[in-house]
N, C-alpha and C positions, 0 to 999 in steps of 0.2 A: 643412325646416320643418314639413312635414306630420307627420313622426314626433314632433316636439316637441309640436305641438298635440294629437296623438292621446294621447301619454303624459300631458299635463296634464289633458285631458278624462277620461282613464281614472282618474287619481289622484283627481279630484273625485268621480267616480262611486263609487270604492271608499270614500273618506272619507264620502260621503253615506250609503252603505250601512251602514258601521260605526256612524255616528251614529244612523241609523234603528233598527238592531238594539238599540243601547244604550238608546234611548228606550223601545222596546217592552219590553225586559227590565225597565227601571226602573218603567214604568207598570204592569206586571203585578204588582208588589209592593204596589201601592196598595190600601188597604182601601176597600171600596165602601160600608160601612155601619157605624154605631156598634156594632151588635151584634157585628160581626166584631172590632172593637177591644177590646171588653170580654169577649169570649168568649161562646159560645152558652149556657153554663150560668149566666152572671151575669145578674141581673135589672137591667133599666134602670128607674130610678125617675123617673117623669114628675112626680109630685106627692109632696112630702115630707109624711109623716104621723107621728103619734105612734107608731103601730105599726111602720112600716117604718124609722124613723130616730130620732126624738126619745127614745123610751122607753129605748133602749139607752144613749144618752148620759146621760140623767138617772139611770138605774139605776146606772151606773158612777161618776158624779161627784157626785150630789146626794142620793140616797135614803138613804145612811147616816145623814145628819143631818136629813133632811126626810121622815119616814115616819109611820105611824100611831102608833108608840110615842114617837117623838122628833120633835117639830115645832119645830125651832129657829127662833126669830123668828116663830113662829106659821105657818110655811110647811110645807106638805106637798106632795111631788112624786112620791109613789109610785103615783099613779093618774091617768088622763087628766083627770078632772074637776078635780083640784087643780092639775095642771100647766097646764091650760087657763087657769085664773084668773090664774096668775102670768105666763103668756105674753101673755095678752090685756091685762093692765094695764101691761105694759112693765117690771115689776120684774125678771123673769127675765133679760132681755138687759142691763138696767142693771147688775145685780149681776155677771153673767158677764163684762162688759167693764170693770168698775170697776178703776181702778188703785190706789185708796186702800182699798177694802174688797171685794176680789175674792171671788167664789164659784167654785169651792170655796176655802176659806181657804188651802189649800196653794198657790194661784196660779191665774191665769186658765187656762181650758181652751185647748187649741191652737186657732188661728184657724179651721182647717177644721171643727172641731166647733161652734164658735160660728156659723160660716156655715151649717152644717146646721140649727141651731136657728133662725137668722134666716130661712132658706128655709122652714122649717115654719111660722113665723109669717106670712111673706109669702104662703104658699100657703093660708092660711085657718085655721090651727091645727086641722086635721082629725085625728080619731082614726084613721080608716082611709080607704081609697079608696072604700068602698061607701056 
């Protein structure tokens, strides 16, 4: 019986050792910070601003019809001061999320871009972080 008890105890020790090694190997793959997840060269944006996010969205989706030369519906979005007015009065998000009269006219922007604009507004409609 001592041999059976020894083999059983030995099997538990081996199994425990294998589990411990597996857990250590798995936990060593864990990322310890957000910068490791996005890469060292990628910028982590704490505050969404016109310069770091909103401008590119507006330039790509809105400025063709809302600029210094063509101010469709009297709206201009080609510079911060004009975009600020439309974001602050709520018309920007209302039109971007409209199902009956969406902006741009080709259809609503993807949800992630609308969320970026909403984050910009929620963060204070800042031009830049300085």
